[in-house]
C-alpha positions in Angstrom: 0.0 0.0 0.0 1.5 3.4 -1.0 1.6 6.5 1.1 -1.4 8.1 -0.6 -3.6 5.1 0.2 -2.5 5.2 3.9 -3.3 9.0 4.1 -6.6 8.4 2.4 -7.4 5.8 5.1 -6.2 8.2 7.8 -8.4 10.9 6.4 -11.4 8.7 6.5 -10.6 7.8 10.1 -10.2 11.4 11.2 -13.4 12.4 9.4 -15.3 9.7 11.3 -14.2 11.4 14.5 -15.1 14.8 13.3 -11.5 15.9 12.8 -10.6 17.8 9.6 -7.7 20.0 8.6 -9.6 23.2 9.6 -9.9 21.8 13.1 -6.2 21.3 13.3 -5.1 24.6 11.8 -4.0 26.1 15.2 -2.2 23.1 16.7 1.2 24.2 17.9 3.9 21.4 17.7 7.4 21.2 16.4 6.8 17.9 14.7 7.2 18.1 10.9 4.9 15.1 10.7 2.0 17.1 12.1 2.7 19.9 9.6 2.9 17.4 6.8 -0.3 15.7 7.9 -2.2 19.0 8.0 -0.9 19.9 4.5 -1.7 16.5 3.2 -5.2 16.6 4.6 -5.7 20.0 3.1 -4.6 18.8 -0.3 -6.7 15.6 -0.2 -9.8 17.0 1.2 -9.7 20.6 0.0 -11.5 21.7 3.2 -8.9 24.1 4.5 -7.7 27.3 3.1 -5.2 29.3 4.9 -1.9 28.8 6.7 -1.1 27.2 10.1 -0.4 29.5 13.1 -0.4 29.0 16.9 -3.3 30.3 18.9 -2.6 33.7 20.5 -5.1 33.6 23.4 -5.9 31.4 26.4 -9.2 30.0 24.9 -7.3 29.1 21.7 -4.8 27.1 23.7 -7.6 25.1 25.2 -9.0 24.4 21.8 -5.6 23.3 20.6 -5.3 21.1 23.7 -8.6 19.3 22.9 -7.7 19.0 19.2 -4.3 17.3 20.1 -6.1 14.9 22.3 -8.4 13.9 19.5 -5.4 13.6 17.2 -3.7 11.3 19.7 -6.7 9.0 19.7 -6.6 9.0 15.9 -3.0 8.0 15.9 -3.8 5.1 18.2 -6.3 3.8 15.8 -3.7 4.1 13.0 -1.3 1.9 15.0 -4.0 -0.7 15.3 -4.6 -0.5 11.6 -0.9 -0.9 10.9 -0.7 -4.0 13.1 -3.6 -5.6 11.3 -2.0 -4.9 8.0 1.3 -6.3 9.2 -0.4 -9.6 10.1 -1.8 -9.8 6.6 1.5 -9.0 4.9 3.8 -10.9 7.3 5.0 -13.0 4.3 6.4 -9.8 2.8 9.4 -8.9 4.9 10.1 -5.7 3.0 6.6 -4.4 3.5 6.6 -5.4 7.1 9.8 -3.5 7.8 8.4 -0.4 6.0 5.3 -0.6 8.2 7.4 -1.1 11.3 9.3 2.1 10.5 6.1 4.0 10.1 4.9 2.7 13.4 8.1 3.9 15.1 7.6 7.2 13.5 4.1 7.5 14.7 5.2 6.5 18.2 7.6 9.4 18.2 4.9 11.7 17.1 2.7 10.5 19.9 5.5 11.2 22.4 5.7 14.7 21.1 2.0 15.1 21.4 2.1 13.9 25.0 4.8 16.5 25.8 2.7 19.1 24.0 -0.3 18.2 26.2 1.7 18.6 29.4 3.0 22.0 28.2 -0.6 23.2 27.5 -1.8 21.9 30.9 1.0 23.8 32.6 0.0 27.0 30.8 -3.6 26.5 31.9 -2.6 26.1 35.5 -0.3 29.1 35.3 -3.2 31.2 33.8 -5.5 30.1 36.7 -2.8 31.1 39.2 -2.5 34.5 37.5 -6.3 35.0 37.7 -6.2 34.4 41.5 -3.2 36.8 41.9 -5.0 39.5 40.0 -8.1 39.1 42.2 -5.9 39.4 45.3 -4.4 42.5 43.8 -7.8 44.1 43.3 -8.6 43.4 46.9 -5.4 45.0 48.0 -6.3 48.1 46.0 -9.8 48.3 47.6 -11.7 47.1 44.6 -14.5 44.5 44.3 -13.2 41.1 43.2 -16.8 40.0 42.2 -16.2 42.1 39.0 -14.4 39.0 37.8 -17.7 37.1 38.1 -20.5 39.2 36.6 -23.2 36.8 37.5 -22.3 36.7 41.3 -25.1 37.2 43.8 -23.8 39.9 46.1 -24.3 43.2 47.9 -22.4 45.7 50.0 -23.6 46.9 53.4 -22.1 48.5 56.6 -21.6 46.3 59.6 -23.9 48.5 61.7 -26.7 48.4 59.1 -26.4 44.6 58.9 -26.7 44.3 62.7 -29.8 46.4 62.7 -31.4 44.0 60.2 -30.3 40.7 61.8 -30.6 41.5 65.5 -34.4 41.2 65.8 -34.6 37.8 64.0 -31.7 36.5 66.0 -33.6 37.2 69.3 -36.2 34.5 68.5 -33.7 31.8 67.3 -32.8 29.3 70.1 -29.2 28.1 70.2 -28.4 24.4 70.7 -31.5 23.0 69.1 -30.3 19.4 68.8 -33.4 17.9 67.2 -34.1 20.7 64.7 -30.8 22.3 63.6 -32.8 24.1 60.8 -34.3 26.3 63.5 -30.9 27.7 64.3 -30.7 29.2 60.9 -31.1 32.9 59.8 -32.6 33.3 56.3 -31.4 36.2 54.2 -33.5 37.2 51.2 -32.3 39.8 48.7 -34.7 41.3 46.2 -33.3 44.3 44.3 -31.8 46.6 46.9 -34.0 45.3 49.7 -32.6 42.8 52.2 -34.8 40.9 54.7 -33.8 38.5 57.6 -36.0 35.8 59.0 -35.8 34.0 62.3 -38.1 31.1 63.3 -39.0 29.3 66.5 -41.7 26.6 66.5 -43.0 27.4 70.0 -42.9 31.2 69.6 -43.3 32.4 66.0 -41.1 34.3 63.6 -39.5 37.7 63.2 -38.8 39.4 59.9 -36.6 42.5 59.7 -35.9 44.6 56.6 -33.3 47.1 55.3 -31.6 48.5 52.2 -28.2 47.5 50.8 -25.8 48.9 48.2 -24.4 47.6 44.9 -26.8 44.7 44.9 -26.3 42.2 42.0 -29.1 39.6 41.6 -31.7 38.2 43.9 -30.9 35.5 46.4 -32.1 33.4 49.4 -29.5 32.1 51.8 -29.9 30.4 55.2 -26.9 30.4 57.5 -26.3 29.6 61.3 -27.6 32.7 63.2 -24.8 32.5 65.8 -22.1 32.5 63.2 -23.2 35.6 61.2 -24.4 37.5 64.3 -21.0 37.0 66.1 -19.1 37.9 63.0 -20.9 41.2 62.4 -20.7 42.2 66.0 -17.0 41.9 65.8 -17.0 44.0 62.6 -18.7 47.0 64.2 -17.5 50.2 62.6 -16.7 48.6 59.2 -18.3 50.9 56.6 -18.2 48.4 53.7 -18.7 44.7 54.0 -19.2 42.6 50.8 -21.6 39.6 51.1 -21.7 37.1 48.2 -23.7 33.9 47.9 -21.6 31.2 46.2 -24.3 28.7 45.1 -21.9 26.3 43.5 -20.0 25.7 46.7 -23.0 26.4 49.1 -21.2 29.1 50.9 -22.0 32.7 52.0 -18.7 34.6 51.5 -18.3 37.8 53.6 -15.3 40.1 52.8 -14.0 43.2 54.4 -10.7 44.7 53.6 -8.2 41.9 53.2 -10.3 39.5 55.3 -12.7 36.8 54.0 -15.0 34.4 55.8 -16.9 31.5 54.3 -20.0 30.3 56.1 -21.8 27.1 55.0 -25.3 27.5 53.7 -28.2 25.4 55.1 -29.9 23.6 52.2 -32.9 22.4 54.2 -36.3 24.1 54.0 -37.0 26.6 56.7 -40.5 26.3 58.1 -42.3 29.6 57.9 -45.9 30.7 58.5 -48.1 30.5 55.4 -49.2 34.0 54.3 -52.8 32.8 54.0 -52.8 32.0 57.8 -52.0 35.6 58.6 -55.2 37.1 57.1 -56.3 39.6 59.7 -59.9 39.3 61.2 -59.4 42.8 62.7 -56.6 45.2 63.6 -55.9 47.4 66.6 -53.4 50.3 66.7 -51.3 50.9 69.8 -48.9 53.6 71.1 -45.6 51.7 71.3 -44.7 53.0 74.7 -48.1 52.1 76.1 -47.9 48.4 75.2 -44.3 48.3 76.4 -45.3 49.5 79.8 -48.3 47.2 79.9 -46.2 44.1 79.3 -43.6 45.3 81.8 -46.4 45.6 84.4 -47.9 42.1 84.1 -45.5 39.6 82.5 -43.7 38.8 85.8 -46.8 37.0 87.1 -47.2 34.7 84.1 -46.6 31.0 84.5 -43.4 29.4 83.2 -43.5 25.7 82.2 -46.8 25.2 84.0 -48.6 22.0 83.2 -51.7 24.3 82.8 -50.3 25.5 79.4 -52.8 28.3 79.1 -51.2 30.1 82.1 -47.8 30.2 80.3 -48.7 33.5 78.7 -50.2 36.9 78.9 -54.0 37.2 78.2 -54.8 40.2 75.9 -58.5 41.0 75.6 -61.0 43.5 74.5 -63.7 43.6 77.1 -66.5 45.9 75.9 -64.7 49.3 75.9 -61.4 48.4 77.6 -58.2 46.6 76.6 -56.9 44.3 79.3 -53.6 42.6 79.9 -53.6 39.8 82.5 -51.0 37.3 83.7 -51.3 34.7 86.5 -49.6 31.5 87.6 -52.3 30.6 90.1 -50.4 32.1 93.1 -50.4 35.7 92.0 -52.0 37.8 89.3 -51.2 41.1 87.5 -53.9 43.2 85.7 -53.5 46.3 83.5 -56.5 48.0 81.9 -56.7 50.8 79.3 -59.6 52.6 77.7 -60.1 51.9 73.9 -61.0 54.5 71.2 -63.4 52.8 68.7 -63.4 54.7 65.4 -62.9 54.1 61.7 -61.3 57.5 61.2 -57.5 57.5 60.8 -55.6 58.8 63.8 -52.1 60.3 63.7 -51.2 60.8 67.4 -52.8 58.4 69.8 -52.4 57.8 73.6 -54.8 54.9 73.8 -55.5 51.8 71.7 -57.6 52.5 68.6 -60.0 49.7 67.3 -62.6 49.6 64.5 -66.0 50.8 65.5 -67.5 47.4 64.7 -65.7 46.0 67.8 -67.3 48.4 70.2 -69.2 46.5 73.0 -67.7 43.1 72.0 -65.5 40.8 74.1 -62.6 38.6 72.8 -59.2 37.6 73.9 -56.0 35.7 73.0 -53.1 34.3 75.0 -49.7 35.5 74.0 -46.9 33.0 74.9 -44.6 34.3 77.6 -41.5 33.5 75.5 -42.6 36.2 73.0 -42.9 39.0 75.6 -39.1 39.7 76.2 -38.5 39.9 72.5 -41.6 42.1 72.0 -40.4 44.3 74.9 -37.0 44.9 73.2 -38.6 45.7 69.9 -41.2 48.1 71.4 -38.4 49.8 73.4 -36.6 50.6 70.2 -39.7 52.0 68.4 -41.5 55.3 68.9 -45.0 56.3 67.7 -47.7 53.9 66.8 -47.9 50.3 65.5 -50.5 47.9 64.4 -51.5 44.5 65.7 -53.3 42.2 63.3 -55.5 39.5 64.9 -55.8 36.3 62.8 -57.1 32.8 63.7 -53.9 31.4 65.1 -51.4 34.3 65.1 -50.8 37.9 66.3 -48.8 40.0 63.9 -47.0 43.0 65.3 -46.1 45.5 62.6 -43.3 47.6 64.0 -41.9 49.6 61.1 -39.1 47.6 59.4 -39.7 44.7 61.8 -42.6 42.3 61.8 -43.2 39.8 64.7 -45.6 36.9 64.1 -46.5 35.3 67.4 -48.1 31.9 67.9 -51.2 31.9 70.2 -51.8 29.5 73.1 -55.0 27.4 72.7 -57.1 27.1 75.8 -59.6 29.0 78.0 -58.0 31.5 80.3 -59.1 31.5 84.0 -61.9 33.8 85.0 -59.7 36.6 86.3 -62.7 39.0 86.7 -64.0 36.7 89.5 -60.7 36.8 91.4 -60.4 40.6 91.0 -63.9 41.0 92.1 -63.3 39.1 95.4 -60.3 41.3 96.4 -62.3 44.4 95.6 -64.2 43.7 98.8 -61.0 43.9 101.0 -61.8 46.2 103.8 -58.4 46.9 105.4 -56.5 49.4 103.2 -53.1 50.9 103.8 -51.0 53.5 102.0 -47.3 52.6 101.7 -44.3 54.2 100.0 -43.3 51.7 97.3 -39.6 52.6 97.3 -39.3 52.2 101.1 -41.1 48.8 101.0 -39.0 47.7 98.1 -35.8 48.6 99.9 -36.9 46.7 103.1 -37.8 43.6 101.1 -34.5 43.7 99.2 -32.7 43.6 102.6 -34.9 41.0 104.2 -35.5 38.5 101.4 -31.9 37.1 101.1 -31.8 36.5 104.9 -35.2 34.9 104.9 -34.1 32.5 102.1 -30.8 31.8 103.7 -32.4 30.9 107.1 -35.3 28.7 105.6 -35.1 25.1 106.7 -37.2 23.9 103.7 -37.7 24.9 100.1 -41.4 25.2 100.9 -40.5 28.0 103.4 -38.3 29.9 100.9 -39.3 33.5 100.3 -42.1 33.4 102.9 -42.2 36.4 105.3 -44.5 37.3 108.1 -46.3 40.6 107.6 -47.9 42.3 110.6 -50.2 45.2 109.7 -51.1 47.8 112.3 -52.8 51.2 111.9 -49.5 53.1 111.5 -46.8 50.5 111.1 -45.9 47.4 109.1 -43.5 44.8 110.5 -41.8 42.3 108.1 -40.1 39.4 109.9 -38.8 35.9 109.2 -40.8 32.9 110.4 -40.1 32.0 114.1 -38.2 28.8 113.3 -36.0 30.3 110.6 -32.3 29.9 111.4 -31.7 33.6 110.7 -33.9 36.2 112.4 -34.6 39.5 110.7 -37.2 42.3 111.2 -38.0 45.4 109.3 -40.5 48.1 110.6 -42.0 50.6 108.2 -44.3 53.6 108.7 -47.6 53.2 106.9 -51.0 54.9 107.0 -54.3 53.1 107.3 -56.8 54.6 105.0 -59.8 52.3 105.5 -60.9 49.6 108.0 -60.9 49.2 111.8 -58.2 51.2 113.3 -57.5 48.8 116.2 -57.3 45.6 114.2 -54.0 43.9 113.7 -53.6 41.5 110.8 -50.7 38.9 110.6 -50.4 37.3 107.3 -47.8 35.2 105.4 -46.7 36.6 102.0 -44.2 35.4 99.4 -41.6 38.2 99.5 -40.2 37.5 96.1 -43.7 37.8 94.5 -44.2 41.1 96.3 -40.8 42.4 95.4 -41.4 41.7 91.7 -44.8 43.4 91.8 -43.2 46.5 93.4 -40.5 46.7 90.8 -43.0 46.6 88.0 -45.3 49.1 89.7 -42.4 51.5 90.3 -41.2 51.3 86.7 -44.8 52.0 85.6 -45.5 54.8 88.0 -42.8 57.3 86.7 -42.7 59.8 89.6 -45.4 58.7 92.0 -44.4 56.0 94.6 -47.4 55.7 96.9 -49.3 52.4 96.5 -52.4 51.0 98.2 -52.3 47.6 99.9 -55.8 46.1 100.6 -56.4 42.9 102.6 -59.3 41.2 104.4 -58.0 38.2 106.3 -55.4 35.5 106.1 -56.9 33.5 103.2 -58.1 36.2 100.8 -55.8 37.6 98.2 -53.7 40.7 98.9 -54.3 43.5 96.5 -51.4 45.9 95.6 -52.7 48.8 93.5 -51.5 52.0 91.9 -54.3 54.1 90.5 -57.4 52.5 88.9 -55.7 51.0 85.9 -53.3 48.4 87.4 -53.0 46.1 90.3 -51.3 42.9 91.6 -53.0 40.2 93.6 -50.9 37.8 95.7 -52.4 34.8 97.5 -51.2 34.6 101.2 -49.2 31.7 102.6 -50.9 29.8 105.4 -48.7 30.4 108.5 -50.4 27.5 110.3 -49.2 25.0 107.7 -45.8 26.7 107.6 -45.5 26.4 111.4 -46.4 22.7 111.2 -43.9 22.1 108.4 -41.0 24.0 110.2 -41.8 22.3 113.5 -41.5 18.9 111.8 -38.1 19.8 110.3 -36.7 21.6 113.4 -33.5 20.0 114.6 -34.8 20.2 118.1 -37.6 17.7 117.3 -35.1 15.0 116.4 -33.0 13.3 119.0 -29.3 12.5 118.5 -30.1 8.8 118.9 -32.8 9.0 116.2 -30.3 10.8 113.9 -27.5 8.3 114.2 -29.3 4.9 114.8 -29.4 3.7 111.2 -30.2 0.1 112.3 -33.7 0.8 113.6 -34.8 4.0 111.9 -34.3 6.0 108.8 -35.0 9.6 107.8 -37.1 10.0 104.7 -38.6 13.0 102.9 -42.2 12.4 102.0 -44.2 13.7 99.0 -45.6 16.4 101.4 -42.2 17.9 101.7 -41.9 16.8 105.3 -39.1 14.7 106.9 -40.3 11.5 108.5 -38.4 9.4 111.1 -39.6 5.9 110.1 -39.0 2.8 112.2 -38.4 -0.2 109.9 -40.5 -2.4 112.0 -43.5 -0.2 111.4 -43.8 -1.5 107.8 -45.3 -4.7 109.3 -48.4 -2.6 110.3 -49.2 -2.1 106.6 -51.2 -4.9 104.8 -48.7 -6.5 102.5 -51.2 -6.4 99.6 -51.8 -2.6 100.1 -48.1 -2.1 100.2 -47.7 -4.2 97.1 -50.4 -2.1 95.3 -48.9 1.2 96.4 -45.4 0.4 95.3 -46.7 -1.1 92.1 -48.4 2.2 91.2 -45.2 4.0 91.9 -43.0 1.8 89.8 -45.4 1.7 86.8 -45.7 5.5 87.0 -41.9 5.7 86.8 -41.9 3.4 83.7 -44.5 5.8 82.1 -42.3 8.8 82.8 -39.2 7.0 81.5 -41.1 6.3 78.2 -42.0 10.0 77.9 -38.4 11.1 78.7 -37.1 8.8 75.9 -39.5 10.5 73.5 -38.4 14.0 74.6 -34.8 12.9 74.0 -35.6 12.1 70.3 -37.0 8.6 70.2 -40.4 7.8 68.7 -43.3 7.5 71.1 -43.8 3.9 71.9 -47.6 3.5 72.3 -47.3 -0.2 72.7 -45.1 0.2 75.7 -47.3 3.0 77.2 -50.3 0.8 76.8 -48.6 -2.0 78.7 -47.5 0.3 81.5 -50.9 1.9 81.9 -52.5 -1.6 81.9 -50.1 -2.6 84.7 -50.9 0.6 86.7 -54.6 -0.1 86.4 -54.2 -3.6 87.6 -52.5 -2.3 90.8 -55.0 0.6 91.4 -58.2 -1.0 90.2 -57.5 -4.6 91.0 -55.0 -5.2 93.8 -55.9 -2.2 96.0 -59.7 -2.6 95.9 -59.3 -6.3 96.7 -56.9 -5.6 99.6 -58.9 -2.7 101.1 -62.4 -4.2 100.5 -63.5 -0.9 98.8 -65.0 -1.5 95.3 -63.2 0.5 92.6 -66.6 1.9 91.4 -67.2 3.5 94.8 -63.7 4.9 94.7 -64.4 6.7 91.4 -67.9 7.9 92.5 -66.4 9.3 95.7 -63.7 11.2 93.8 -66.4 12.8 91.6 -68.3 14.0 94.8 -65.1 15.4 96.2 -64.4 17.4 92.9 -68.0 18.7 93.1 -67.2 20.1 96.5 -64.0 21.7 95.2 -65.5 23.2 92.1 -69.2 24.0 92.8 -69.9 25.4 89.4 -67.1 24.5 87.0 -63.3 24.0 87.0 -61.3 27.0 88.1 -57.6 26.9 88.2 -57.7 29.4 91.1 -59.6 26.9 93.3 -57.1 24.1 92.6 -54.5 25.4 95.1 -54.6 24.2 98.7 -55.0 27.6 100.2 -58.3 28.1 98.2 -59.7 24.6 98.9 -62.2 23.7 101.6 -60.2 20.7 102.8 -62.6 19.9 105.7 -65.7 19.5 103.4 -63.7 17.5 100.9 -62.6 15.1 103.6 -66.2 14.7 104.7 -67.3 13.9 101.2 -64.5 11.2 101.0 -65.4 9.7 104.3 -69.1 9.5 103.5 -68.4 8.0 100.1 -66.2 5.2 101.3 -68.5 4.1 104.2 
């Protein structure tokens, strides 16, 4: 086969791969074989017109590199072709030698191509390094390196402006959320020059804050750990220009200032947000910002925290005919703040009271705001002046505070009838006028000593208050290890002048109430304390719009408790004789000196039933703890444990005691009817408000 035939075959092979002379016109190589091949291809195919020259630019070099790789593959196929021809012509030594020489020549050409490939690769790496060097140079000169990437999503902003945008959403985000890491994220949304930040909490709600940026390029949505970005910008205070870029290819938020750069990983999970359709307002009320701030400050200290009665873990906000009320209670104390409402459909510029639509006049409605929202709302209200709007929807309250919007969850449930409790204390006959500042200072001195000298947690914070016509004495209980006494001048403004009232009061509750009243009262410091007896609530009032009610502590029960725990009531022998007795703390909070032999006085089956209920209850609690720690709720296990508990309580105990379980249940219903004559009231569930004598009579009569 002559050279022309081989070249024709080579041409066909190259054309099959899409390679022609025009594609190879810019291949740079010293090999004469490549030059000859290009010329031959041009002469045979006639598809190339022009002269061969190396590529002058970077992109051209890349095209040459790819073309050389294709040519290398083509030469490999040629070698295979030559080998097959050699097998066919092995009987012709001369032809075989000629083909072998051509193969060696092609091998040399391939080696040259490999060297050329390495050279082009090195040039490409060098060009990449030069690009990075030029970017660094631009940074050094104070320029914007994102100009190298025209499609980058980025913006400029000062550190202080960024903090103003992200601070409010970061307040609601809880750190260390092991189960839901997505709730630790802050979501940044850029649309045009407008930047918004979103923080979410399942139990509380969400906060959205808005601001304006500079040199924005493209829209973006990026979620990053709130702690990381908040800490970073707090340490950048004073920086006038901070560049923020979203690198979607690497899932990073890149923050640059000066010569410094920080890469924060993006969260790719979906952030749970409240659906816009759920925020459709049924009605709206406009408030002065400072008024609602003072209202929450007055009442929130009385709200329950982690109370099993979930509806008490919040502040009750209500429209009651023509007044706006804010109420908080944990069952032991209650704070109330009222304000007149202006009902009108006319726009109002400067307002001093809440303004509601005229259609709401004379109506009554209320919602329970979670206590976790209140500190956040207080900070936002403290930073705002003027008016703001609250939108009431089915399940949310939306506070529109200028550039910040707080969407709060609402607590489902019926709030206690606070009007009934407030109505009871309105009949208190003994009223005293006291200087709030003097009383607060006295409690601040006495409370630490009362707590330090208490012999039981149940006696903590309890002080004895002795009211006379012109003096108030505050002292620690008689059995406290530390004695203290404060005497204050007061004025009796109503009641019997000669009566003396001695009452137990939780000093911590009273101190918190005084602090909130003083902060609310501005300049005036005189308060009114109204009481009736040792069981009716104590009313602390300032004016007609706000008051606190604190339930008294039974000094008789306290005396009995302290007497039981008093070191003098336990002999040295009883304390140290571990063989015959042991000290145990009962569920009533009292310490009991139990002789081990006394267990024999208890019917073994009743003891068995009692301990069985205890152990099965512990198993139920363990299953719930496992669920709280992240495991799925095991209903099969819970059903088993409840079944075991019922066997002990409805099987073993009735059999051992001779009291049918049906009678036990009926008697309990009668007892509850004594405790709640009309309906359930949380206020009546506390021991100090129960008629324990009548309840006991009901139990005795039912069991007979």
